[in-house]
C-alpha positions in Angstrom: -64.2 138.6 38.7 -64.0 142.2 40.3 -66.6 144.3 41.8 -65.9 148.3 41.1 -67.7 150.0 43.9 -69.4 153.4 43.7 -68.2 156.0 45.3 -65.0 154.8 46.0 -64.1 154.1 49.7 -61.3 157.0 49.8 -63.4 159.0 48.3 -64.9 159.7 51.2 -62.5 159.3 53.5 -59.8 161.4 52.0 -60.0 164.1 55.0 -62.2 163.6 58.4 -62.5 167.6 58.3 -64.9 167.0 54.7 -67.6 169.1 54.6 -71.0 167.5 55.1 -71.8 169.1 52.0 -68.7 167.9 49.7 -70.1 164.6 51.5 -73.1 164.8 49.7 -72.1 165.7 46.3 -69.8 162.8 46.3 -72.6 160.5 46.6 -74.6 162.2 44.4 -71.8 162.7 41.0 -71.0 158.7 42.3 -75.2 157.8 42.7 -75.3 159.4 38.6 -72.4 157.7 37.4 -73.6 154.2 39.2 -77.0 154.9 37.1 -75.3 155.5 33.5 -73.9 152.5 34.1 -76.3 150.4 35.4 -78.9 151.5 33.1 -76.6 151.7 30.0 -77.6 147.8 28.4 -73.7 146.5 27.4 -72.3 146.9 30.9 -75.3 143.9 31.9 -74.6 140.6 31.6 -76.3 138.7 29.6 -77.9 135.0 30.8 -80.3 132.1 30.2 -82.2 132.9 33.4 -85.5 133.8 33.2 -85.2 136.2 36.7 -83.1 138.1 34.4 -79.7 139.7 35.8 -78.6 138.1 38.9 -76.6 139.5 41.4 -73.5 137.3 40.3 -73.9 138.7 37.2 -73.0 142.6 38.5 -70.0 144.2 37.9 -71.1 147.6 39.9 -72.4 148.2 43.3 -73.7 151.5 45.2 -71.8 152.2 48.5 -74.3 151.2 50.8 -72.2 152.3 54.4 -70.7 155.5 52.8 -74.6 156.5 52.2 -75.3 155.2 56.1 -72.6 156.7 56.7 -73.2 160.4 55.5 -77.2 160.2 56.9 -76.8 158.8 60.0 -73.9 162.2 60.3 -76.8 164.9 59.2 -79.2 163.1 61.5 -77.3 164.2 64.1 -76.9 167.4 63.5 -78.3 170.0 65.9 -82.0 171.6 65.4 -81.3 174.5 67.9 -82.5 177.2 66.0 -84.6 178.4 62.8 -81.0 178.5 60.7 -79.6 174.9 62.1 -82.4 173.0 61.2 -83.0 174.7 57.6 -79.6 173.6 56.9 -80.0 170.3 58.1 -83.3 170.1 55.6 -81.4 171.3 52.6 -78.9 168.5 53.4 -81.9 166.1 54.5 -83.4 166.9 50.9 -79.9 166.7 49.3 -79.9 163.0 50.4 -83.3 162.3 48.9 -81.9 163.6 45.6 -79.3 161.0 45.9 -81.9 158.4 46.1 -84.5 159.7 43.4 -81.1 159.0 40.9 -80.6 155.4 42.4 -84.3 155.0 42.8 -83.7 155.1 38.6 -81.5 153.2 38.6 -83.7 150.2 39.1 -83.9 150.2 42.4 -87.1 151.2 42.4 -87.5 150.2 46.7 -85.6 153.3 47.4 -89.2 154.9 46.8 -89.8 154.6 50.1 -86.6 155.9 51.9 -86.7 159.0 49.5 -90.2 159.8 50.8 -88.7 159.6 54.5 -86.2 162.0 54.0 -88.1 164.0 52.0 -90.9 164.2 55.0 -88.3 164.3 58.4 
């Protein structure tokens, strides 16, 4: 059974010169689509397992490589002056929104990551 990943690999790698803000927007939109799919009861497989849905039953997954790459890019931004520091902070807050959406998609362990991004 094929698995659909959100965001699509080609969305993040369209152009090497894609602005970082656009990449973050792509991640946020993909997280919202993923959350809609995961929380929709018609998309979850019914299993006889007492544990509920197991990874083998999932049809959708979030592309963590894309998210990690963008996070790496944001962390490597300079903080030489107050304006650059503000821009980096805004991007980290936007990434925290992505984590918040994913946490709401039944990924409660991401709360610690979101809090670390906000505090950074």
